[in-house]
C-alpha positions as CSV (number, residue, x, y, z in Angstrom):
1,X,-58.3,44.8,-100.8
2,X,-55.4,45.1,-102.6
3,X,-55.0,47.6,-105.7
4,X,-54.6,46.6,-109.1
5,X,-50.9,48.2,-109.5
6,X,-50.0,46.9,-106.0
7,X,-51.1,43.1,-106.9
8,X,-49.1,43.6,-110.5
9,X,-46.1,44.9,-108.9
10,X,-46.1,42.1,-106.4
11,X,-46.2,39.7,-109.5
12,X,-43.3,41.6,-111.2
13,X,-40.9,41.7,-108.0
14,X,-40.9,37.8,-108.4
15,X,-40.1,37.8,-112.0
16,X,-36.7,38.3,-114.0
17,X,-36.8,40.7,-116.9
18,X,-38.2,39.2,-120.1
19,X,-36.8,41.6,-122.4
20,X,-33.6,43.7,-122.5
21,X,-33.2,46.9,-124.5
22,X,-29.6,47.7,-125.7
23,X,-27.8,50.4,-127.2
24,X,-29.9,50.3,-130.5
25,X,-33.1,51.3,-128.3
26,X,-36.6,50.6,-129.3
27,X,-36.5,49.0,-133.0
28,X,-39.1,47.3,-135.1
29,X,-37.8,44.0,-133.7
30,X,-38.0,44.8,-130.1
31,X,-41.7,46.3,-130.6
32,X,-42.6,42.9,-132.2
33,X,-41.0,40.8,-129.5
34,X,-42.7,43.0,-126.8
35,X,-46.1,42.3,-128.6
36,X,-45.6,38.6,-128.5
37,X,-44.3,38.7,-125.0
38,X,-47.1,40.6,-123.5
39,X,-49.6,38.8,-125.4
40,X,-48.3,35.6,-123.9
41,X,-47.5,36.6,-120.5
42,X,-49.8,39.9,-119.6
43,X,-47.1,41.1,-117.6
44,X,-43.7,42.1,-119.1
45,X,-40.7,43.5,-117.3
46,X,-38.2,45.1,-119.4
47,X,-34.5,46.1,-118.4
48,X,-32.6,48.8,-120.0
49,X,-28.8,47.9,-120.2
50,X,-26.0,50.3,-119.2
51,X,-25.2,51.1,-122.9
52,X,-28.4,52.0,-124.0
53,X,-28.9,55.5,-125.4
54,X,-32.3,55.9,-124.4
55,X,-34.1,56.9,-121.2
56,X,-36.7,55.1,-119.4
57,X,-39.4,57.9,-119.9
58,X,-38.6,57.5,-123.6
59,X,-39.1,53.8,-123.6
60,X,-42.4,54.2,-121.7
61,X,-43.6,56.7,-124.5
62,X,-42.8,54.6,-127.0
63,X,-44.2,51.4,-126.0
64,X,-47.4,53.0,-125.0
65,X,-47.5,54.5,-128.5
66,X,-47.5,51.3,-130.2
67,X,-50.6,50.0,-128.2
68,X,-52.8,52.4,-126.3
69,X,-54.1,49.3,-124.0
70,X,-50.7,48.7,-122.6
71,X,-50.6,50.0,-119.0
72,X,-47.5,51.4,-117.3
73,X,-47.1,49.6,-113.8
74,X,-43.9,51.0,-112.5
75,X,-40.2,52.0,-112.8
76,X,-37.4,51.1,-110.7
77,X,-33.9,52.2,-111.6
78,X,-33.5,50.8,-115.1
79,X,-36.3,48.3,-114.8
80,X,-40.0,48.9,-116.1
81,X,-42.8,46.7,-116.0
82,X,-46.1,46.9,-118.2
83,X,-49.4,45.2,-118.4
84,X,-51.9,44.3,-120.9
85,X,-55.0,41.9,-120.9
86,X,-54.4,39.1,-123.4
87,X,-56.7,38.8,-126.2
88,X,-56.8,35.1,-126.1
89,X,-58.7,33.6,-123.0
90,X,-56.0,30.8,-122.7
91,X,-53.3,33.4,-121.8
92,X,-55.4,35.2,-119.5
93,X,-53.7,33.9,-116.2
94,X,-53.3,37.2,-114.5
95,X,-56.2,39.3,-115.8
96,X,-58.5,36.7,-114.2
97,X,-57.3,37.9,-110.8
98,X,-56.7,41.6,-112.0
99,X,-60.3,42.0,-112.9
100,X,-61.6,41.4,-109.5
101,X,-59.5,44.2,-108.1
102,X,-60.1,47.9,-108.4
């Protein structure tokens, strides 16, 4: 049986980054967009642009500080993947499969 993180990583590999963090770093606008995207898609892939001044670890801490239910899935280079189960049942495409995994 496939683990939860492995399943989420496999889905993220097929996705393009849905958000980019630039030289302004994590702003209120970025956090608001992040919350909307992760509610709608459940899986969020973020790309850190070359001109950003924040490190991936800082981005991870800030994102998880905004909402404790957001799970960190993986980091490859300057790309990061996060998962959160959608609150609205109509948006629960991924969590229906994730709930069956360990």
